[in-house]
N, C-alpha and C positions, 0 to 999 in steps of 0.2 A: 572624504575617505577616497582610498586610492581604490579603482576597478581593477579585475583583470579579467581576460574571458577565459570559458572555462571549458573542455571538451568532455565525453561521455564519463569518460574514467575521474573517480576522486577517491582520494581520502578522507575516514568519516573518524570526528571523537567526538565525543561525549561534553563537551561542551561547544562545539560548534563544527561546520563542515567548512573543509577549506578546500578547492580547489587548485586542481596544476593547468599550467596556462595550454590553450588550445584555441579553436575557433569553432561555436555555434550557436552566434548571436546573442549567449548569453553571460552575464557578468553575476561573480559571488563578492560578497563581504562578510569577516569572519565576526563574531558576537566578540570574539576576544578583546576587540576594542573597546567593548559596549562597559560601562561607568555605573550603569546601573546593575545592582549584582543583585535582586529581585530575578534578572533575567537569567534562567542557567541552563537554559541549551537551546539553540538556536539556529536555523539557517537563512542567508537571506543573499537573493538575486533579483538581477538585474536582466528584463527580455529587451532586447533590441526587435521594436514594432518593425513589419513590411506594410504596411498597409495598402488596402487596394483603392487606388484612387477613383476609381470609375465605379465603385458601387460603394453601398453602406453597409454591406456585409463583409465578413472575414476574409480576408486574401486567404488562398490556399498554402504559403507558409506561416500566416500567424494562427491557423485552425488548429495546425499541430503542436503547438504550444499547449492546449490543457492536458493533454494525453502525457505531456515529458514532464509536465511536474508532476504529477498521478502518480507516478514512477516515482519520482524523488523524495516525494512525500512518502510513499509507500514505505520504500528504502530508509528513510531515515526513520519516520516511527519505528520499523522494527526495529531498529537496530536500537534507540532509545528505550524499547522494550516494552511501547504504548500502540501495540499491533489493534486493541480495542479503540481507537481513536481514528485509524486510516480510513475505513470507508465514509464516515460523515466529514472527517478534514478533507477527504479528496472532492467531495460532491459540494463543500460549501467554497472551495478555493477555483475548483471550475469555473464556480457560474460565477465567480470575482472575478480572475481572471479572467474570462471571456469576455464580458461587459467592458473590463479596461480598454483590453485588445480590442473591441468593436467601435469605443465611446473614447478612448483616450487623446491626449494631446501629445504632442513631442516624440522622441527618437526613442524613449524604452519605457518601461510599464515595471514598478518595483514590487518585487514577492518576500515579505517575511513570515516565518513559522516560528515560535518559539513559547516558551513553555517560562511563565511567570506567576510565582507564588504558586496560588493553585489551578491555574487555568491554562487554557492553550491557546495561543493566541497568533489570527492568521492577520496580514496588511494586506492591502493591493495599493500601489500608488500607480494614477494613472496620468499625472501631471494636470489634469482637469480641475478649475474651480470651479467647473460644473456639477454641483451634490445630486448624485443619483437619487431617486425617488420611487415609492413601491408603484408599479402600474396595474392598471386593473384589466388585466389580459381576458380575453372574452374565450367561450369553448373552444369556436375554432381557431383560433390564434396558435402560430406558431411558438411564439416567443412573449418575453414579458412577464415571466413567473419567476426572475431570477433572485430579484429581492425577498418575493415571498418563499421562496426555498429557503433566504438566507435564516428569512426572520421566523420561519417556522423550526428550524433544526439548529439553529444556532442557542446558545443559553444567552447572547445579547449579542448587538453588533449597534454601528452608527457610522460615523464620518466626522473627519476631523474640520477642527474649525476653516481650516483655507478651502475644502474641498474636495481636494485630491488624493486621501485618502481614505477607501472603506474597510471596516473591519469587524471582525465576527469572534467571540470567545466559546469554550468546550470547556466544561468540568474536569478536573484531572481526578476520576473517582476511579478507586483503587480495586485492581482485579483478583481473583482468589488465592490466596497464602501461599498455595502451593504450586499455583502458576507459571511455567518455566518459561522468558523467555524467549520468542521465536530467534531461531538461527539462521540469520541473514546477515551479511556485511558488502553486498555491493548492489547493485542495479540490476534490474532486472531487465535482461534484454528482448526475449521471446517467453510464451506465454501459449500455453493450448488446454482448454476446459477436458474436462472426463468426466459426464453422465453417465451415472448408474441407480441403476435401480435399488430400492435399499429393500432388497431379500438377497437370497445365499448365491443368486446367480449370477452378483456383485464380482462375487472373486473373482471368479473365470473369467468374465467379461474383461476385468479390469487386462488381467493378465495377457487376454487374445489380445486386445487392444495396444498394450503399452510399448510393444516391440515398434510399429510404426511410428508413435507416437516421438519417444524416442530420436526414431531417425531424422523425421519431421527437425526434431530443434536441434539435430545436430549433434546430442550428446556424444563426449567423447569418451566417456568411461564405458563402464559393463553396460551392456543393454540388459542380458538374463539376469545381472544383480543388481540392477535397481529395478526392473520390472517383477524380481522378488520381494523388494523391499515396498514397493506399491501395495504386492498381495496383503502385506503382514500388513500393512496402514488399513487396507479397505476389509480387510477380516477382522480386526479391531472395532471399526466402526458399526458391523453387522451385529457383531456380536453384542453391543456396550452400547454403541451410540441411537439406536433405532426407539421408538417411543411401540410399548406394545400394543398390541390391536386396532394402531393406526395405521389405515388405510393410504394408498398413493404417498408413501411415502419414497425420498430420492438419497443418496449420494454423492455430492456434488466433491468431486477432485481436480486439481489444475498442479502440471507441469512446468516449470518455471526455468528456464537457463541465466543464471548472473553473469556477469562482466568478469567476474575472477572465474568462469567456468563451471562453477558449481549446480548440481541438479538440487532443486527444493522440489520435494514432493508435498503440497496438500490435501488432506481429505478431513473436510467437514462432515460433523454428524449432527444431532439435534438433541443431542444431549449438554447442558453446558460445564456439568461437572464432569470431573474424574477422579476417582478415587485409586486414591495410594498411588497416585502415580510412580512415584520412588520403586517403588517396591513390583512397578510393571515393567516399568524397564529392565528391573536387575534379574523377572524370572520367577517370581515370586508368584504371580497372579496369570498364568496363563504363557506362552515363552514367544507370540508373536513380535513383542514391538522388543523383547530382547534378543531374538532374532535381527529384526533390523539392526539393533548397532552391533550384533557382532559383523555384519556384513560391510560395516564402515561409515554406518548414516548417525547422525547426530538427534535424536530425536527430542521434541519436542514440543509443546500443547501451550494454545493460548482460548481465553471465549471471545466467540464472536460477536463483533461492535452490539447488534440486535440480543445478546445476550440468551439465546434460544437456542444456542448449541455453541461449541467449539469445533476449533483445527488441530488436526495434529498433525506434526510436521517433520520431514525426516531430509536433512540435506546432505547431499552426500559430494563428495570433491571429487577430479575424475581419474580414475586410473584409481581410487582408493576405494572401491565396489570390487569382492570376490567374483568371478561367477558360478 
């Protein structure tokens, strides 16, 4: 199967991910060539290693790959409408990829993530026939717990017969029937968090901090308009997402810029349900989310991976939001 280098920019497909030529030390192969019809969505990457010959640890170049892979997986799973898998899949892939970069042989490591029947499968090939084994790390050891995390978080895991590929699986459980897919179609380039108190003061605090954060991100759209959209989402979280009588609650928000120059505003709350989302965005149950859509935002929501809350997302195209 031919390999070709990829840049940061990519184009997405429901069946596979195809990458255009460039040079980041990564190659990709599309699953469209796969004959196994049970594999219906996936991506495949090959990362060129740059090992540090004078150290047993990761080189500075190799150490950047786990973060890059997490961004790719986040964008892929979001596009494939499986945001519920993002956190766990990123944790598992980080452990497997870091282990492969540290201990693998050869010029590159292969990474595959795909849906097969009712499972999400993650595979990492490091080219080494030495089978990875669970290590019993001591309480003061800095490492050695990677496979223990994989064993604890994955539905199943194992090693290929030749020892070169470590794999793990996650079940493809179903989300709520009215849950909307998250609206993102490009890789996230920059992201800043916004931690807010779980009370009425969150509304004003979000509006005060938003202009500076949007400037730091380099948002090319309307800053006042985006600030207003953030305020509407935070207001929704304060009104409907907090647990009555529970102390020390927080509202977590994130502002992100994608390669398509979109602005993504995520606001997490503690209520995993969204009663009558369609009516809410039509303005039939308050006007907050309806106002956000009127300002040009695409509003969606999805359950958090721990099923203990949800994320409400607004996606804005540059120049689309009116001040």
